[in-house]
Backbone as CSV, one residue per row, in Angstrom:
resi,resn,N_x,N_y,N_z,CA_x,CA_y,CA_z,C_x,C_y,C_z
1,MET,-22.952,21.654,4.064,-22.806,21.727,2.618,-23.213,20.292,2.324
2,ILE,-24.440,20.134,1.685,-24.957,18.957,1.205,-24.932,18.802,-0.380
3,VAL,-24.098,17.981,-0.806,-23.902,17.848,-2.405,-24.067,16.424,-2.647
4,SER,-24.855,16.220,-3.885,-25.025,14.856,-4.276,-23.620,14.243,-5.032
5,ARG,-23.679,13.036,-5.160,-22.610,12.419,-5.645,-22.220,12.874,-7.243
6,GLY,-23.510,13.109,-7.829,-23.427,13.579,-9.198,-22.829,14.961,-9.263
7,ARG,-23.223,15.851,-8.325,-22.706,17.161,-8.168,-21.364,17.084,-7.852
8,LEU,-20.823,16.264,-6.929,-19.498,16.113,-6.523,-18.628,15.693,-7.726
9,LEU,-19.145,14.810,-8.616,-18.312,14.476,-9.822,-18.181,15.543,-10.718
10,ILE,-19.163,16.397,-10.881,-19.083,17.520,-11.903,-18.068,18.622,-11.328
11,ASP,-18.205,18.780,-10.012,-17.355,19.844,-9.378,-15.875,19.412,-9.454
12,LEU,-15.609,17.976,-9.203,-14.142,17.675,-9.301,-13.677,17.682,-10.736
13,GLN,-14.536,17.346,-11.733,-14.092,17.467,-13.180,-13.736,18.936,-13.371
14,ARG,-14.473,19.927,-12.941,-14.267,21.362,-13.043,-12.911,21.696,-12.351
15,ILE,-12.877,21.221,-11.140,-11.545,21.500,-10.351,-10.336,20.897,-11.145
16,GLU,-10.412,19.778,-11.733,-9.441,19.157,-12.479,-8.941,20.051,-13.535
17,ALA,-9.961,20.506,-14.285,-9.672,21.308,-15.456,-9.169,22.708,-15.119
18,ASN,-9.285,22.988,-13.949,-8.785,24.299,-13.331,-7.519,24.158,-12.537
19,ASN,-6.795,23.087,-13.062,-5.585,22.651,-12.405,-5.638,22.676,-10.910
20,TYR,-6.738,22.152,-10.375,-7.029,21.834,-9.075,-7.113,23.074,-8.012
21,HIS,-7.618,24.140,-8.763,-7.879,25.325,-8.025,-9.366,25.626,-7.976
22,LEU,-9.734,26.205,-6.688,-11.107,26.418,-6.538,-11.592,27.718,-6.960
23,ASN,-12.907,27.882,-7.201,-13.501,28.952,-7.492,-13.457,30.049,-6.328
24,GLU,-13.641,31.259,-6.486,-13.697,32.221,-5.459,-14.900,31.967,-4.578
25,GLY,-14.740,31.825,-3.244,-15.820,31.582,-2.242,-15.852,30.225,-1.908
26,GLU,-15.256,29.300,-2.710,-15.425,27.756,-2.375,-14.414,27.488,-1.206
27,ILE,-14.720,26.548,-0.365,-13.739,26.029,0.749,-13.294,24.676,0.507
28,MET,-12.044,24.553,0.520,-11.407,23.256,0.199,-11.914,22.222,1.237
29,TRP,-11.979,22.596,2.468,-12.412,21.575,3.442,-13.816,20.928,3.151
30,ASP,-14.545,21.639,2.585,-15.971,21.152,2.111,-15.798,20.048,1.088
31,TYR,-14.828,20.120,0.326,-14.517,19.052,-0.849,-13.930,17.851,0.015
32,VAL,-12.961,18.212,0.831,-12.135,17.211,1.526,-13.291,16.273,2.350
33,ASN,-14.107,16.858,3.030,-15.244,15.982,3.690,-15.955,15.214,2.679
34,LEU,-16.350,15.637,1.611,-17.060,14.828,0.615,-16.288,13.801,-0.025
35,MET,-14.999,14.116,-0.289,-14.070,13.065,-0.885,-13.879,11.901,0.013
36,LEU,-13.820,12.225,1.187,-13.704,11.088,2.178,-14.861,10.379,2.354
37,GLN,-16.035,10.893,2.055,-17.486,10.324,2.135,-17.594,9.314,0.976
38,TYR,-17.175,9.722,-0.169,-17.178,8.829,-1.432,-15.900,8.197,-1.864
39,ILE,-14.927,8.124,-1.010,-13.518,7.733,-1.313,-13.641,6.193,-1.756
40,GLY,-14.571,5.463,-1.510,-14.786,4.034,-1.917,-15.933,3.953,-2.975
41,ASP,-16.192,4.975,-3.636,-17.222,4.970,-4.638,-17.147,3.704,-5.583
42,PRO,-18.162,2.955,-5.861,-17.938,1.672,-6.601,-17.528,2.115,-8.076
43,GLN,-17.797,3.308,-8.563,-17.490,3.597,-9.836,-16.102,4.261,-9.986
44,SER,-15.190,3.815,-10.773,-13.971,4.257,-10.771,-13.553,5.708,-11.272
45,GLU,-14.629,6.105,-11.984,-14.549,7.435,-12.454,-14.360,8.576,-11.327
46,LEU,-15.210,8.307,-10.324,-15.193,9.265,-9.188,-14.154,8.891,-8.262
47,ARG,-13.898,7.600,-7.820,-13.035,7.191,-6.891,-11.488,7.282,-7.315
48,ASP,-11.218,6.766,-8.640,-9.889,6.564,-8.988,-9.307,7.729,-10.006
49,GLU,-10.388,8.364,-10.703,-9.854,9.362,-11.601,-10.104,10.768,-10.970
50,LEU,-10.756,10.820,-10.034,-11.015,12.207,-9.542,-10.643,12.440,-8.120
51,ILE,-11.182,11.588,-7.106,-10.928,11.806,-5.852,-9.464,11.669,-5.421
52,TYR,-8.897,10.399,-6.003,-7.457,10.202,-5.565,-6.646,11.371,-6.195
53,PRO,-6.738,11.593,-7.414,-5.873,12.543,-8.036,-6.046,13.896,-7.224
54,THR,-7.078,14.161,-6.982,-7.338,15.571,-6.088,-6.647,15.608,-4.962
55,PHE,-6.710,14.506,-4.106,-5.881,14.317,-2.914,-4.414,14.341,-3.131
56,TYR,-4.093,13.762,-4.137,-2.612,13.745,-4.647,-2.074,15.162,-4.896
57,LYS,-2.921,16.003,-5.684,-2.393,17.194,-6.142,-2.390,18.149,-4.906
58,TRP,-3.425,17.968,-4.023,-3.589,19.020,-2.852,-2.514,18.727,-1.661
59,ILE,-2.270,17.433,-1.620,-1.567,17.021,-0.489,0.001,17.042,-0.884
60,ILE,0.431,16.563,-1.961,1.753,16.384,-2.301,2.209,17.686,-3.301
61,GLU,1.511,17.774,-4.382,2.062,18.866,-5.277,1.909,20.376,-4.811
62,GLN,0.802,20.594,-4.442,0.347,21.851,-3.891,0.676,22.057,-2.474
63,GLN,0.879,21.017,-1.656,1.175,21.065,-0.324,0.219,21.867,0.379
64,GLN,-0.979,21.772,0.088,-2.253,22.256,0.918,-2.187,21.639,2.252
65,PHE,-3.074,22.331,3.097,-3.539,21.797,4.468,-2.220,21.817,5.557
66,SER,-2.795,22.472,6.625,-1.854,22.403,7.821,-1.699,21.192,8.423
67,GLU,-0.596,21.240,9.380,-0.541,19.987,10.180,-1.735,19.537,10.968
68,VAL,-2.574,20.445,11.494,-3.714,19.998,12.095,-4.663,19.488,11.138
69,GLU,-4.650,19.925,10.079,-5.816,19.556,8.928,-5.208,18.107,8.477
70,LEU,-3.875,17.878,8.170,-3.545,16.585,7.960,-3.816,15.511,8.989
71,ARG,-3.661,15.915,10.216,-4.032,14.943,11.265,-5.515,14.697,11.405
72,SER,-6.179,15.738,11.092,-7.685,15.584,11.014,-8.102,14.541,9.786
73,ILE,-7.401,14.692,8.613,-7.687,13.801,7.623,-7.263,12.279,7.936
74,LEU,-6.176,12.334,8.503,-5.433,11.093,8.793,-6.438,10.265,9.772
75,SER,-7.019,10.944,10.892,-7.912,10.234,11.811,-9.063,9.764,11.289
76,VAL,-9.417,10.395,10.168,-10.650,9.806,9.383,-10.289,8.574,8.583
77,LEU,-9.331,8.707,8.042,-8.803,7.606,7.171,-8.473,6.401,7.933
78,LEU,-7.972,6.458,9.180,-7.663,5.177,9.934,-8.896,4.751,10.741
79,ASP,-10.125,5.257,10.582,-11.170,4.823,11.536,-11.959,3.545,10.759
80,GLU,-12.842,3.118,11.603,-13.523,1.807,11.033,-14.515,2.072,10.007
81,GLN,-14.819,3.318,9.616,-15.438,3.544,8.413,-14.695,3.786,7.168
82,HIS,-13.521,3.725,7.266,-12.495,3.897,6.118,-11.546,2.601,5.835
83,LEU,-10.455,2.906,6.557,-9.321,1.811,6.348,-9.907,0.385,6.892
84,PHE,-10.874,0.488,7.869,-11.162,-0.910,8.305,-12.680,-1.038,8.001
85,TYR,-13.185,-0.415,7.003,-14.674,-0.555,6.730,-14.989,-2.126,6.178
86,HIS,-15.672,-2.721,6.999,-15.918,-4.189,6.618,-14.689,-5.079,6.372
87,ILE,-13.797,-4.764,7.175,-12.401,-5.573,6.991,-12.834,-6.997,7.229
88,GLY,-12.191,-7.704,6.453,-12.299,-9.302,6.390,-13.336,-9.731,5.477
89,SER,-14.190,-8.778,4.829,-15.170,-9.188,3.806,-14.472,-9.495,2.586
90,GLU,-15.180,-10.272,1.671,-14.661,-10.567,0.457,-15.621,-10.534,-0.705
91,GLY,-15.213,-10.121,-1.783,-16.089,-10.175,-3.042,-17.262,-9.173,-3.081
92,ASP,-17.198,-8.092,-2.321,-18.103,-6.987,-2.438,-17.292,-5.633,-2.600
93,SER,-18.273,-4.616,-2.798,-17.660,-3.282,-2.979,-17.051,-2.462,-2.039
94,THR,-17.144,-2.958,-0.790,-16.492,-2.445,0.425,-15.001,-2.355,0.345
95,VAL,-14.468,-3.118,-0.498,-13.064,-3.289,-0.731,-12.514,-1.912,-1.223
96,PHE,-13.257,-1.094,-2.105,-12.884,-0.056,-2.651,-12.584,1.137,-1.537
97,THR,-13.434,1.017,-0.561,-13.225,2.179,0.510,-11.869,1.794,1.230
98,ARG,-11.757,0.541,1.457,-10.400,0.383,2.206,-9.103,0.428,1.358
99,THR,-9.108,0.163,0.153,-7.887,0.158,-0.670,-7.571,1.595,-1.201
100,PHE,-8.694,2.398,-1.363,-8.492,3.824,-1.749,-8.187,4.704,-0.572
101,THR,-8.658,4.271,0.542,-8.193,4.868,1.810,-6.808,4.604,2.005
102,VAL,-6.178,3.516,1.943,-4.731,3.297,2.337,-3.865,4.068,1.230
103,LEU,-4.376,4.298,-0.057,-3.704,5.200,-0.942,-3.562,6.568,-0.450
104,VAL,-4.431,7.120,0.237,-4.297,8.437,0.711,-3.484,8.486,2.051
105,VAL,-3.566,7.419,2.749,-2.571,7.389,3.973,-1.178,7.521,3.401
106,THR,-1.005,6.699,2.406,0.406,6.811,1.628,0.638,8.184,1.287
107,LEU,-0.153,9.067,0.822,0.149,10.462,0.535,0.611,11.198,1.696
108,ILE,-0.176,10.821,2.858,0.226,11.791,3.976,1.472,11.183,4.569
109,LEU,1.823,10.061,4.433,3.135,9.598,4.834,4.139,10.385,3.971
110,GLN,3.981,10.395,2.713,4.922,10.977,1.836,5.045,12.453,2.221
111,ARG,4.086,13.080,2.610,3.993,14.396,2.958,4.882,14.598,4.371
112,HIS,4.533,13.619,5.290,5.395,13.681,6.493,6.912,13.497,6.328
113,ILE,7.208,12.635,5.312,8.570,12.449,4.859,9.263,13.715,4.621
114,LEU,8.491,14.429,3.601,9.050,15.879,3.138,8.998,16.907,4.305
115,GLN,7.932,16.969,5.129,7.663,17.961,6.155,7.151,17.366,7.368
116,PRO,8.033,16.679,8.169,7.731,15.908,9.313,6.737,16.596,10.215
117,PHE,5.559,16.067,10.625,4.614,16.710,11.497,4.150,15.650,12.490
118,LEU,4.291,14.367,12.180,3.830,13.305,13.144,4.658,13.081,14.378
119,VAL,4.127,13.064,15.575,4.865,12.884,16.704,4.960,11.250,16.928
120,GLN,5.887,10.809,17.685,6.053,9.277,17.789,4.867,8.561,18.061
121,THR,3.917,8.956,18.942,2.728,8.098,19.218,1.782,8.173,17.965
122,GLU,1.788,9.433,17.282,0.978,9.253,16.165,1.351,8.307,14.917
123,PHE,2.866,8.500,14.957,3.494,7.567,13.951,3.147,6.162,14.217
124,SER,3.254,5.815,15.443,2.977,4.386,15.949,1.499,3.965,15.547
125,HIS,0.749,4.878,15.929,-0.756,4.557,15.435,-0.920,4.383,13.933
126,VAL,-0.303,5.227,13.175,-0.339,4.755,11.625,0.322,3.437,11.311
127,LYS,1.512,3.227,11.963,2.175,2.006,11.745,1.365,0.820,12.168
128,ASN,0.830,0.867,13.278,-0.082,-0.483,13.946,-1.165,-0.476,13.038
129,SER,-1.939,0.708,12.525,-3.168,0.542,11.563,-2.851,-0.132,10.296
130,LEU,-1.510,0.245,9.706,-0.985,-0.199,8.350,-0.841,-1.729,8.550
131,LEU,-0.066,-2.166,9.691,0.121,-3.666,9.695,-1.104,-4.366,10.038
132,ARG,-1.992,-3.876,10.757,-3.264,-4.517,10.963,-4.024,-4.551,9.704
133,TYR,-4.073,-3.583,8.927,-4.798,-3.687,7.534,-4.233,-4.690,6.685
134,TYR,-2.889,-4.622,6.502,-2.294,-5.781,5.628,-2.453,-7.282,6.135
135,GLN,-2.694,-7.349,7.439,-2.823,-8.604,7.938,-4.431,-9.069,7.840
136,GLU,-5.120,-8.134,7.864,-6.772,-8.421,7.951,-7.404,-8.362,6.606
137,GLU,-6.866,-7.718,5.718,-7.483,-7.562,4.365,-7.538,-8.916,3.775
138,LYS,-8.598,-9.282,3.477,-8.980,-10.757,2.773,-9.348,-10.514,1.474
139,ASP,-9.765,-9.386,0.803,-10.227,-9.282,-0.496,-9.087,-8.741,-1.374
140,LEU,-8.392,-9.705,-1.937,-6.957,-9.212,-2.494,-7.162,-9.287,-4.043
141,ARG,-8.437,-9.045,-4.815,-8.563,-8.960,-6.099,-7.943,-7.801,-6.691
142,GLY,-7.474,-7.837,-7.910,-6.585,-6.799,-8.386,-7.608,-5.721,-9.299
143,TYR,-7.623,-6.023,-10.518,-8.621,-5.327,-11.495,-9.811,-5.967,-11.503
144,LEU,-10.880,-5.278,-11.356,-12.128,-5.867,-11.623,-12.889,-5.372,-12.681
145,THR,-13.561,-6.199,-13.458,-14.241,-5.733,-14.656,-15.279,-4.693,-14.208
146,GLU,-15.942,-4.950,-13.245,-16.920,-3.895,-12.886,-16.403,-3.346,-11.660
147,GLY,-15.976,-1.933,-11.759,-15.413,-1.162,-10.633,-13.943,-0.668,-10.839
148,GLY,-13.163,-1.398,-11.643,-11.913,-0.995,-11.877,-10.890,-1.592,-10.652
149,TRP,-9.827,-0.835,-10.479,-8.947,-1.282,-9.537,-9.357,-1.399,-8.098
150,ALA,-9.032,-2.489,-7.426,-9.236,-2.704,-5.964,-7.870,-2.603,-5.439
151,HIS,-7.061,-3.819,-5.725,-5.646,-3.890,-5.660,-5.116,-3.612,-4.056
152,GLY,-5.802,-4.273,-3.223,-5.472,-4.099,-1.731,-3.987,-4.428,-1.405
153,ALA,-3.588,-5.586,-1.950,-2.158,-5.935,-1.671,-1.089,-5.038,-2.224
154,ALA,-1.459,-4.357,-3.288,-0.376,-3.402,-4.024,-0.600,-2.040,-3.218
155,HIS,-1.732,-1.571,-2.958,-1.968,-0.266,-2.479,-1.386,-0.336,-1.010
156,GLY,-1.690,-1.427,-0.139,-1.166,-1.531,1.021,0.517,-1.569,1.080
157,ALA,1.031,-2.204,0.000,2.385,-2.201,-0.095,3.050,-0.861,-0.352
158,ASP,2.385,0.004,-1.237,2.836,1.333,-1.311,2.866,2.075,-0.013
159,ALA,1.776,1.942,0.855,1.890,2.542,2.124,2.879,1.970,3.017
160,LEU,3.304,0.891,3.086,4.369,0.133,3.862,5.664,0.723,3.331
161,GLU,5.781,0.775,2.000,7.098,1.294,1.651,7.460,2.629,2.203
162,GLU,6.468,3.581,2.121,6.591,4.861,2.802,6.809,4.874,4.097
163,LEU,6.160,3.869,4.924,6.327,3.786,6.192,7.945,3.416,6.660
164,VAL,8.543,2.590,5.885,9.741,2.281,6.261,10.780,3.373,5.981
165,LYS,10.338,4.275,5.099,11.315,5.350,4.780,11.345,6.476,5.944
166,CYS,10.189,6.443,6.735,10.042,7.480,7.767,11.297,7.462,8.797
167,LYS,11.624,8.553,9.261,12.686,8.459,10.176,12.490,7.866,11.488
168,GLU,11.130,7.746,11.824,10.611,7.095,12.927,10.623,5.615,12.856
169,SER,11.023,5.097,11.542,10.926,3.690,11.461,12.264,3.074,11.906
170,ASP,12.335,2.448,12.953,13.572,1.720,13.423,13.569,0.348,13.024
171,PRO,14.590,-0.327,13.358,14.617,-1.823,12.971,13.603,-2.608,13.354
172,ALA,12.947,-2.317,14.638,11.738,-3.109,15.116,10.681,-2.963,14.128
173,VAL,10.364,-1.751,13.758,9.475,-1.388,12.768,9.418,-2.123,11.396
174,GLN,10.755,-2.082,10.926,11.149,-2.828,9.723,10.859,-4.250,9.789
175,LEU,11.308,-4.953,10.833,10.989,-6.272,11.024,9.597,-6.599,11.010
176,GLU,8.636,-5.782,11.741,7.313,-5.948,11.749,6.784,-5.932,10.365
177,VAL,7.217,-4.963,9.484,6.741,-4.795,8.145,7.088,-6.205,7.282
178,LEU,8.347,-6.649,7.581,8.868,-7.699,6.844,7.911,-8.955,7.160
179,ALA,7.525,-9.178,8.412,6.593,-10.136,8.763,5.288,-10.138,8.180
180,VAL,4.716,-8.874,7.905,3.404,-8.727,7.162,3.590,-8.936,5.731
181,VAL,4.756,-8.630,5.244,5.045,-8.928,3.852,5.030,-10.375,3.561
182,LYS,5.783,-11.093,4.633,5.595,-12.534,4.304,4.182,-13.112,4.387
183,GLY,3.539,-12.504,5.407,2.082,-12.998,5.633,1.229,-12.732,4.272
184,MET,1.528,-11.633,3.607,0.820,-11.364,2.347,1.272,-12.515,1.226
185,LEU,2.550,-12.620,1.168,2.957,-13.613,0.215,2.453,-15.054,0.499
186,TYR,2.294,-15.244,1.820,1.916,-16.541,2.144,0.278,-16.569,2.513
187,ASN,-0.496,-15.691,1.847,-1.969,-15.742,2.027,-2.482,-16.962,1.635
188,GLY,-2.011,-17.701,0.654,-2.520,-19.107,0.561,-3.807,-19.335,-0.248
189,TRP,-4.501,-18.209,-0.506,-5.642,-18.315,-1.366,-5.844,-17.536,-2.497
190,TYR,-4.907,-16.466,-2.659,-5.005,-15.478,-3.866,-3.716,-15.412,-4.600
191,MET,-3.665,-15.886,-5.717,-2.391,-15.775,-6.575,-2.305,-14.396,-7.332
192,PHE,-1.277,-13.734,-7.072,-1.238,-12.263,-7.597,-1.103,-12.324,-9.213
193,SER,-1.741,-11.472,-9.834,-1.770,-11.448,-11.229,-1.556,-10.018,-11.871
194,ASP,-1.754,-8.961,-11.019,-1.761,-7.719,-11.446,-0.539,-6.782,-10.877
195,GLU,0.590,-7.548,-10.992,2.003,-6.970,-10.449,1.923,-6.491,-9.048
196,GLU,1.202,-7.233,-8.179,1.285,-7.009,-6.662,2.633,-7.418,-6.220
197,ASP,3.252,-8.306,-6.923,4.597,-8.871,-6.646,5.636,-7.883,-6.685
198,GLU,5.402,-6.958,-7.701,6.419,-5.841,-7.910,6.191,-4.731,-6.824
199,ARG,4.960,-4.559,-6.388,4.757,-3.393,-5.476,5.262,-3.768,-4.069
200,ILE,5.085,-5.355,-3.800,5.630,-5.849,-2.582,7.040,-6.057,-2.546
201,ALA,7.685,-6.277,-3.743,9.145,-6.211,-3.856,9.652,-4.851,-3.457
202,SER,9.085,-3.846,-3.787,9.465,-2.378,-3.681,9.769,-2.201,-2.186
203,ILE,8.942,-2.765,-1.216,9.318,-2.464,0.226,10.452,-3.085,0.621
204,VAL,10.733,-4.347,0.310,12.043,-4.889,0.472,13.257,-4.325,-0.169
205,ASP,12.972,-3.899,-1.340,14.126,-3.032,-2.136,14.435,-1.901,-1.436
206,THR,13.491,-1.187,-0.998,13.756,0.087,-0.193,14.643,-0.381,1.060
207,ILE,14.213,-1.238,1.766,15.013,-1.781,2.982,16.405,-1.940,2.511
208,LEU,16.595,-2.719,1.574,17.910,-3.067,1.040,18.649,-1.882,0.555
209,PHE,18.139,-1.053,-0.257,18.809,0.107,-0.841,19.206,1.099,0.321
210,LEU,18.425,1.303,1.190,18.788,2.252,2.360,19.438,1.499,3.407
211,GLN,19.780,0.368,3.374,20.455,-0.484,4.399,19.918,-0.249,5.725
212,LEU,18.647,-0.487,5.800,17.916,-0.184,7.022,18.101,-1.278,8.020
213,LEU,18.454,-2.621,7.580,18.639,-3.637,8.484,19.947,-4.316,8.231
214,PRO,20.658,-4.969,9.011,22.031,-5.629,8.775,21.731,-6.803,7.754
215,HIS,22.853,-6.770,7.010,22.896,-7.983,6.091,22.604,-9.339,6.479
216,PRO,23.166,-9.708,7.604,22.642,-11.124,8.049,21.145,-11.204,8.376
217,ILE,20.636,-10.246,8.827,19.293,-10.398,9.242,18.426,-10.537,7.842
218,MET,18.677,-9.682,6.907,17.954,-9.759,5.690,18.211,-11.078,4.912
219,VAL,19.406,-11.503,5.027,19.815,-12.901,4.415,18.897,-13.987,5.136
220,GLU,18.778,-13.931,6.343,17.897,-14.884,7.154,16.549,-14.761,6.799
221,TRP,15.953,-13.592,6.579,14.533,-13.391,6.221,14.321,-13.891,4.881
222,ILE,15.194,-13.568,3.980,14.981,-14.171,2.495,14.933,-15.637,2.661
223,GLY,15.840,-16.287,3.373,15.782,-17.779,3.367,14.500,-18.284,3.988
224,GLN,13.941,-17.447,4.949,12.816,-18.259,5.655,11.585,-18.076,4.693
225,LEU,11.479,-17.449,3.565,10.595,-17.426,2.575,10.459,-18.816,1.852
226,GLY,11.489,-19.520,2.123,11.320,-20.863,1.472,10.603,-21.816,2.488
227,ASP,10.139,-21.436,3.556,9.505,-22.159,4.463,8.288,-23.087,3.865
228,CYS,7.594,-22.588,2.980,6.533,-23.247,2.284,6.962,-24.561,1.615
229,CYS,8.097,-24.605,1.194,8.588,-25.693,0.449,8.501,-26.925,1.171
230,SER,8.498,-26.933,2.499,8.402,-28.214,3.233,6.857,-28.428,3.642
231,TRP,6.091,-27.726,3.205,4.465,-28.018,3.457,4.086,-29.176,2.606
232,PRO,3.065,-29.773,2.992,2.493,-30.873,2.152,1.927,-30.334,0.819
233,ARG,1.931,-31.065,-0.195,1.360,-30.455,-1.411,-0.059,-30.200,-1.347
234,SER,-0.426,-28.895,-1.742,-1.816,-28.506,-1.767,-1.955,-27.341,-2.436
235,ARG,-3.246,-26.845,-2.731,-3.266,-25.747,-3.447,-2.809,-24.443,-2.773
236,ARG,-2.967,-24.544,-1.388,-2.354,-23.348,-0.553,-0.891,-23.301,-0.827
237,GLN,-0.207,-24.405,-0.586,1.119,-24.447,-0.864,1.582,-23.992,-2.123
238,TYR,0.971,-24.362,-3.291,1.263,-24.046,-4.542,1.103,-22.451,-4.689
239,ILE,0.133,-21.827,-4.246,-0.218,-20.507,-4.301,0.960,-19.668,-3.685
240,THR,1.083,-20.125,-2.478,2.175,-19.431,-1.651,3.702,-19.532,-2.313
241,ARG,3.991,-20.572,-2.747,5.207,-20.858,-3.540,5.366,-19.931,-4.679
242,VAL,4.342,-19.873,-5.492,4.311,-19.117,-6.746,4.393,-17.594,-6.513
243,ASN,3.454,-17.187,-5.636,3.594,-15.731,-5.095,4.894,-15.316,-4.662
244,THR,5.571,-16.184,-3.778,6.809,-15.741,-3.218,7.889,-15.910,-4.378
245,LYS,7.863,-16.983,-5.200,8.775,-17.121,-6.256,8.869,-15.823,-7.118
246,ASN,7.556,-15.430,-7.617,7.491,-14.114,-8.518,7.974,-12.893,-7.722
247,CYS,7.579,-12.774,-6.596,7.992,-11.582,-5.779,9.660,-11.551,-5.737
248,MET,10.256,-12.605,-5.519,11.717,-12.859,-5.354,12.384,-12.500,-6.738
249,ARG,11.746,-12.966,-7.849,12.266,-12.742,-9.146,12.191,-11.027,-9.411
250,SER,11.110,-10.553,-8.920,11.058,-8.985,-9.060,12.195,-8.435,-8.397
251,LEU,12.450,-8.904,-7.106,13.458,-8.293,-6.272,14.882,-8.571,-6.926
252,TYR,15.137,-9.714,-7.361,16.361,-10.101,-8.081,16.859,-8.960,-9.066
253,PHE,15.871,-8.662,-10.033,16.275,-7.593,-11.006,16.333,-6.265,-10.424
254,ARG,15.633,-5.964,-9.321,15.994,-4.635,-8.480,17.407,-4.618,-8.115
255,CYS,17.854,-5.764,-7.513,19.127,-5.941,-7.042,20.385,-5.959,-8.078
256,VAL,19.988,-6.413,-9.369,20.991,-6.454,-10.378,21.112,-4.981,-10.813
257,HIS,20.194,-4.103,-10.732,20.398,-2.815,-11.023,20.794,-1.762,-9.983
258,ASN,21.016,-2.454,-8.836,21.305,-1.664,-7.534,22.512,-2.163,-6.929
259,ASN,23.670,-1.414,-7.095,24.911,-1.841,-6.569,24.916,-2.095,-4.924
260,GLU,24.060,-1.133,-4.338,23.965,-1.308,-2.887,23.336,-2.654,-2.360
261,ALA,22.556,-3.204,-3.329,21.693,-4.490,-2.892,22.261,-5.711,-3.671
262,SER,23.381,-5.415,-4.360,23.885,-6.652,-5.270,24.359,-7.865,-4.258
263,VAL,24.653,-7.548,-3.022,25.245,-8.658,-2.169,23.975,-9.549,-1.903
264,TYR,22.812,-9.101,-2.369,21.694,-9.993,-1.987,21.180,-10.974,-3.143
265,ILE,22.010,-10.787,-4.245,21.712,-11.405,-5.391,21.815,-13.071,-5.124
266,ASP,22.781,-13.659,-4.517,22.983,-15.024,-4.228,21.989,-15.599,-3.375
267,PRO,21.649,-14.776,-2.291,20.423,-15.447,-1.219,19.187,-15.546,-2.003
268,ILE,18.898,-14.501,-2.993,17.722,-14.576,-3.763,17.818,-15.783,-4.741
269,LEU,18.902,-15.947,-5.531,19.056,-17.002,-6.458,18.835,-18.330,-5.602
270,LYS,19.344,-18.438,-4.565,19.301,-19.789,-3.820,17.874,-19.994,-3.510
271,LEU,17.239,-18.978,-2.952,15.726,-19.176,-2.776,15.061,-19.498,-3.867
272,GLU,15.107,-18.847,-5.005,14.462,-19.076,-6.113,14.503,-20.497,-6.668
273,ARG,15.891,-20.916,-6.682,15.906,-22.327,-7.024,15.079,-23.297,-6.222
274,LYS,15.137,-22.935,-4.866,14.412,-23.932,-3.960,12.720,-23.710,-4.287
275,LEU,12.414,-22.642,-4.648,10.872,-22.316,-4.894,10.527,-22.736,-6.273
276,ASN,11.426,-22.843,-7.155,11.189,-23.201,-8.523,11.183,-24.751,-8.871
277,LYS,10.051,-25.261,-9.049,9.929,-26.702,-9.236,10.539,-27.146,-10.583
278,PHE,10.671,-26.138,-11.325,11.159,-26.387,-12.820,12.661,-26.239,-13.014
279,ALA,13.345,-25.854,-11.875,14.908,-25.720,-11.993,15.417,-27.028,-11.993
280,GLN,16.494,-27.098,-12.836,17.152,-28.462,-12.978,18.480,-28.313,-12.085
């Protein structure tokens, strides 16, 4: 089935108008292959407004696809032409392929949480891939005037939040996730401005709310986020401190509204005072 980009756009618009149902004789898998091909299209109309919502409807709401099919989609998403397509590059349109791939990985993890189908080795592969992505993504731009949302830090955070919810996510996995969370806050060159701090805070909030790690370990981790305060003054230190401060402020208000996490309010306030150069 060879379909042009323009034809795919028209077909997906028609599928959307038809409540994501296909016409008689159409094969869903044909569209899956095409959507995977154009998942990082530079124009947001196809990528963000049509391909991603179609995946959402089919994977989550309509619960299409067998376990074998979900595994097949996942294997493509995690390959070098999708999640790791030109990984490490900055300032070009390849970012859209990576950041919208990770959003669909998030959908598959959500489906796994609802209807478990990944065996431990498969889960470990997803986990290792997401950790690698979050460490190696260097294009952290949020909203682009030309192209719309890239949002790698936020989209990756969404996937990591679902990862820690999986029953296969043990304390070792959660600690690995917290390590890359700190690494993202400590990226040192990009200051978040499109609510990435809220999406990153959601990972930590989930760990706190579900009590996935012991209180002393989480208090220690929160305290370690102040390490940058001892660095020499530099632009890198400034960006790291502000990113971390803003994320902890987001987390603070989550804890205020969450009785299970209220025990973390004091450690967060202590850290915020350390990070806030304007505190008296």
